[in-house]
Structure formats: C-alpha cells, structure tokens
Residue, then its C-alpha position, 0 to 999 in steps of 0.5 A: m664655766a669656771e666663774n660659776r664654780a664657787s669654793a665649797k668653803e665660801e661664807t656668807y658675810p655680814e654687811g661691812v665685813p671685808c669679803w674679797v680682795d682683787a688686784e688690778l695689774p698691767d700684766v696679769e701673767a706676771g702677777k700669776r708668776f709672782y703670787g703663785e711663787l710667793f703664796g702657792w696660789e694656782f689660777e683659773e679663769a674667772h669673769g671676763s679677763s680676770v682670774w681667780a687665785l686659788l689656794d688648795g682649790d678655794r678662792v682667795a683673791s682675783l687678779a685683773p688687767k688694768s682697764d686704764g693705764r692711768m689708773p694705779t696698780v693696787w690691791t682693793v678690799s671689798f666690803a660685803t653688803a646685801d644692798v649695794r645701791a642703798l649702801g652707796r646712798r648712805i656713803t654719799e650722804a655721809g660725805g663719801q662718794l661713789v667712784m664707780a656706780p653699781f654694776p653687775v659682774g655676770d651672775l657673780g654679784t654686783a660691785a661698786l667703787a667708793a671713797d671715804p671723805e678723805g679719799a681712801v678708795f674701797a669696793l662694795w660687793q653684793p653677792g650673787t653666786h660668789s659670796g667671797f673668800g673661800r679661805r681667810r686668816e690662814p697663811n697665804t690668804f687675806v687676814w686684815a685690812e688697815l685704813y691709813t688715814r689723817d683723821t682716825d676719829a673722823a674715820n671711826t665715825f664714818y665707818g662706824d656709822l656705815f658698818h657698826e655691827a661688823l665693827f662693834g657688834a657682839g661676837t664679831e672679829p673685825d678684819f679691819g683697823r684704822a691708823d694714822v698714815t704717819e705711823v708707817f708712811p710719809a706724811e704726804m702719802p694719801p689715805h688708803f687701805l692696805v690689804h694684809f696677807r698672812a705669812a707663816a714666816l715673815d722673814d722668809a716671805l720678805d726674802a721671796v718678795r725680793r727674789l721675785g722682783g718686788r721690794v720691801q717698802k717698810p721693814p717689819f714693825s710691831a702692830s697691835y694685830g701682829r708683826v707687819a711689813v709693807v711690800t710691793d710686788n714686781q709691778g708696784a702694787s703695795f700690800a702687807l705681810l702679817e705674821r701673828 
C-alpha cells in the first residue's frame, strides 16, 4: 500500500528536530491544486483520507481534511521523539499541555499534539515505518519553523529543557527559531509556530500565491535566517516563504 512506501531519502531525526509538517484543510483537493501549482508537488494516498505531498518522488509534507470544522486551518510542525509518551509527560511537567494524547497512525508511527505554556501548538512524532521528510531545506520543501511568542526568554527555557541537544548540541543545524510575535504580527496575534518553505525566487513565488487565490499576509522582510514573506493559501492556512 502507498502508506508503507517510505521515501528512500528519509532520515533518522534526533529528538527535538522538526521532522514533518502537515496541513489540515477544509478541501484537500483544492489544497492539492494550490500546492501542486506552487511547489510542483505531486500527491498520493497516505493514511486514512490524508495524502502525501511528493517532490520528485520523496515525501515532503501531507495534507489532511479537517476532522472538525471549528478547528483552525493550519500548517503544523512535528518534532521527532523516540518516546512520545515520555516527552508528553515532560511537556506537562514543564507547564505545557497535551492537546491530544498519543495515538497510533497505522504502522507509520505515533503522534501527539501539544501546546507550550503560552499556547503555541505543535505535534510530536515517534516514527514507525515513516521517520519524516524525504527532502528538506531544498526549494519547495520545509526549511524552517519559527515560534512567534510573547516571551522569548521563557520559550528558550521551555524548549531548551525539552530539546537541548537538538537546539544547542555540537554539530547541530537547527531548523527552529524563536522571535517576539510583535516583530512580524499584530500584538493581538496569539503565539504560534510558522512553517517556512524554501523559495528559489521569493518574488516569483509570491506572484504564484496571488494567482492561485492566496494572499500575502506580510510582504518580504529580512530575518537572521533569510528573506521571508508570510502568506496564506486559498483556504486560509498561513505559512512562510523563505529565500536564502
């Protein structure tokens, strides 16, 4: 079955490294058209009613239908772990919460949904047959996750304690940063993770977003990790495009 065919390039991800991104959308078919045109992704059946997004045959993301229409239309980043239940306990002990307790996703792995003490939501992934990205950091793939928070010192403490080796270990190349929410968004914006996809040519990608029915939420600005713009797709899911 398609869900058991892992990308040949899938890596083994240390704990605390972003290993996957997925979008929950009202209309997966519309999402396939939008992201297929924008990033050149192709799609195949994954687990249940979700689909893999493929770039040159390698898994780079997944799209799934929203299970509850009241839930937000979002991109969610997953952090790797060898023991999702133990990490979930550490999250709650550190002042975060488990939004969704660990649950199996077929033989692909075990997932959970968590929130940090300020309410920013992220996922956990304990791999089974699916370890994570088949490609990353390349054009049209995941390249960065930025946490926009109101207290960067508290965020550094919380995530530093959880994922110290991934963030600060020797030889690591983090794909995850922290910034004050007001650097990019209005003060009333709640803390959240923003998934970044790499763009070979940012201005061309923004033109494509507009043409496909999305919108530019924040025009290009310079960050420490590259030139960034924040956009929404044609169903309202926000993400960033990064040129570096």
